[in-house]
N, C-alpha and C positions, 0 to 999 in steps of 0.2 A: 512657498519654496522656489517654485519655478519663476515667479516674477522677481524674487530677490536675485536669482541667477541671471536675470536679463532676458529670460525667455518668455515673452510676453503672449505669443500667439501659438500655444502648444494645445492641440485639442485633447481633451481627456475623455476616454471612453471607459466606462465602469459597468460592464454587463453583469447582471446578477443571473441566478439559475432559473429565472422565470420562463414564461412562454415564448418570449421574444429574444431569448439568448442568442441564437444564431444570426438573427438580424442585426443585433447590436455588435457583436464581435465581427461580423462581416465588414463593418465600417473601417477597421483597421486597415486592410489592404486586400486586394484581390488574392485569394488562395491562402490567406493568412492562417485561417482555422485548420487547413489540411496540413500545412507546413508545421504549425504549432503541435498538432495532434502527433504527428510522426516524431517530433522531437521528444515530446512526453513519453511516447512508447519506447524510444530508444534508451532513454534514461531509466526508465522503469525495469527494463530487461537487464541493462547493465548493472543496475543497483542490486537486482536479484542475484546476479552472478557474483558480484562483490561480496555480498553478505554470506553466500554459500561457500566462498573459497577463502575470504580472509582469515577466518579463525583456524585454518589449517595450513596457512602459508608457511614455507620453511624459512624464508627471509623476511623478517619483520618489516612491514612498511611497504613491501613491493606491490601488493595488490592495490592499495590506495593510490600509489604512485601511477600505476598502469591506468587505474579507472579514470583518474583526472585528466590524464593524457588522452583518454578515449572521449571523454565529454568534450574536450576542447577540439578533438579531431572531428567529431560529428557537428559541433557548432559551426566549425570552419567550412565543413561541407555543405551545410544549410546556407551560409552566408554566400558561398560561391556558386549556388544552385546545382551542386553535383548531387548524385544519386545517394539519398540517405541510407538505403538498404545496403549498397555497396560498402558504405563507410561503417555501417554497423557491423557487417560481416568481418570486415577488417579488424575492428574492436574485439569481436568474440575471439578472433584468432590470437590476438595480443593477450588477452586475459587468459586464455588457455595454456599459455606459455609460462605463466607463473607456477612454479612448482609448490605443489602441496602434499600433506601427509595426513590422511584420514584415519590413521591407526587408532587415534584417540577418540573414545565415544563421547559426544557432547549432546546434552539435551536440547531439543529445538524449543525455542520460546516464541509463541506467536504474539506480536504486538498489533493491537487494534486500537480504535478510539477516534478522537477528533482528527480530521484529515490534516490540517495545517500543523498541528502539535506533533503528530506522529511523523511527518515528513521533514520537518525542520529541526536540524541538530541542535541548534542553540535552545529552541523553545522546550526540547525534551531533555535538556542536560546531556545530550549524546547518549541516550539510553542504550542504543544498539552497541556502542563501544563498551559500555559498562557490562551489559549481557555477555559479550565475548570476553571480557577481562575476567568475568567470573566463571568462565568455563562452559559458556552456552553458545548456541547458533541461533541468531534472530531471523525471523520470517515476518514480513510486513506485507499487507495488501498493497498493490500498486496504486499509485495516484490516479491512474485511468479507471480504476474501480468507481470512483466518484463521478466521473464524466458519464460512464455508462448508466449510473444510477439516476443521474439527473435527466439524462435522455429518457429513461423510463418513466420518471415522474412528470416529466414535461409533456411526453406524449399523452399520459393519463389526464393531465390538466387541460391540454388542448381539446381533447374529446369531450370532457365535461363542459368546457366553455365554448363547444362548437367552433373552435378556431381551426378549421381543417387545413387552411394553408400553412400555418405554423407546424400542425401535426405532420403534414407531408414533408416539409423541410427537415423536421427533426427525425423523422423515419429514415429519409434518404441519408442524411449525415451518419445516423447510427449505423446503418448497413455499410457505408463506406468505411467508417471507423473500425468496425469489425473485420472487414476485409484486410485493412492495413495491419491490424493486430495479428491476424492470422499469417500474413506474410512475414512479419517480423518474428513471430513465434517459430516459423520454420528454420529460421536462421539459427536459432539457439537450441534446436533439438539435440539432445545428447550432451549439451553444455551446462544445463540447469536442470537440477533434480525436480524441484517444485515448479514446473514450467507452466502447466495449464491452470488457469484460473476458472472458478465457477461463474456462470452467467449471473446477472442480477436476479433473474427469476429463481436460479437455484439457490443463491444467498437468501433471498426472502422466504424460500420454502424452508430452509434450515432454521430460520428464526421464527417461523409461524407458530410452532407450539408454545413460544414464550412471549412474543410480542407481534402484533399484527401489523401488516405493512401499511395500513392506513396512518399509523403514526410515522410519519416521514422524517427522514434525517438520518443522522449517523448512527443512533441507537440501533435501529434494526440492522444496519449494515454491520455494526460491530459484533453483535450477538451471533448473526449467521455466519460472519467470517471466523470468529472464535471457534464455532463448532466445526467448521471446515478445517481449520488448523488441527483441532483435536483429532479428528478423523484421520488426518493425514500423518499423525504421529507426534504432534506437539505435546511436550511434557509440562507446559505451563503457559498461561495467558496473561499478559499485561495490558491493562486499558489505561491509555494515557488521555489526559484531558485538561483543559484550562481550569484553573480554580472556579469552583462553584458552577461548572457547566451543567446545565439540565440533562441533556442527552447522556452525557458521561455518568452522571449520578443514577439515571435510570439503568444503564448498562450494569453498573455495580450492583444494584438491587436484583435485576434479572438473572445475572450470572449465579446468583445463589442457587437457583432452581437448576441452572444448566449443569452446575458442578455436581449436584445430586444425581443426575442422569448420567454423568461421565465419571464415575469413580472418584469423585472429589479431586479432579485435577487442579493443581495449584493456580490460584488466581490472585493477581495483585492490581490495584487501582493506583496510578500515579497522578496527582494533580499538581499542575505547574502555575505559578503566579509571577514568574520572572525574578524571583528572589532565590538566592542559594538556601538550600534547606538541609540542615545539619542531619537530620534523620532519614534523608532519602537513601543513601547508600546502605544504611543498617537495614532498612526495610527490604531493599532489593537483594542484599546478601542472604537474609533470611529466607526470601522467596526462592532464590537460586538453590538454596540447600534443599528446600522441599522439591524443587523440580528435579534436581539430581536423583534424590531418593525415588521419586515417582517414575522417572525413567528407568531406574535400575530394577524396580519392581515390575515394570511393564515387560521389560526384556526377559526377566525370569519367566514371566507368564507366557511369553512367545507370541503375543498377539496384540494387535491394536484394539482400541475400543469401538464398539459399533454405536451408531446413532439410535436414539430412542425411536420407538415405532410409532408415536403419535406426537 
């Protein structure tokens, strides 16, 4: 496609999540990985704020409008070399100006699964919008969860392979990324209810009774994050995945045991193959009915569910 467009000499860099990830991505430009990381953090936090406020907005469509204005504002700040944290603080203030009404109780739905599918609206048939339309509030893990997890597995792989140079590079990158995350988080204190995310080690600890962390990939993250959402008050979990995805299928099987330990919290797997599915909305509507009932039952009980002891 590049050649057809007359672009003959365009370098293509395609880093994978292996041990040399930061060496490869560093070829793009000096400081690119730090700038890209801060951009990812900015969008993750702004999307959290969007999902927590949009279901309760007084003027329909206003939250989306302000959100996209903020995305472009942050992007322009990056292009112009301005301080991204100042830009993000301005965006937080803009988002807070959108009027909301939280008098309506909505069940919280945690959405986990394959990273690209859960993040890409087209690939998941805009499931967040559908959850909100059916009376729920959607929570998603941040995209940066995957970066922290690959840092974790990369460090482990570097030590096993005695690649101490790559280990040191990843260790330093990881610490710098966490510092940036903490700085960004401080900006959103008081503006986002579900602000703090568990560390990779904490997510793997939650998964451990059900799936060992030696089985690397999205499955162990999805199970751990589902439990984190349930403990924070989610009334249902949706696992999204590409059609026939092996990790997603494993999550579906493992979650049967998780549900037994967490009062049979409603759970739904949604597999997407790029084609319109006539039964998708029907299944989601039935799930959301169960989530509403579960939420009401738990409110009557007056307590959240505790994690299993083992």
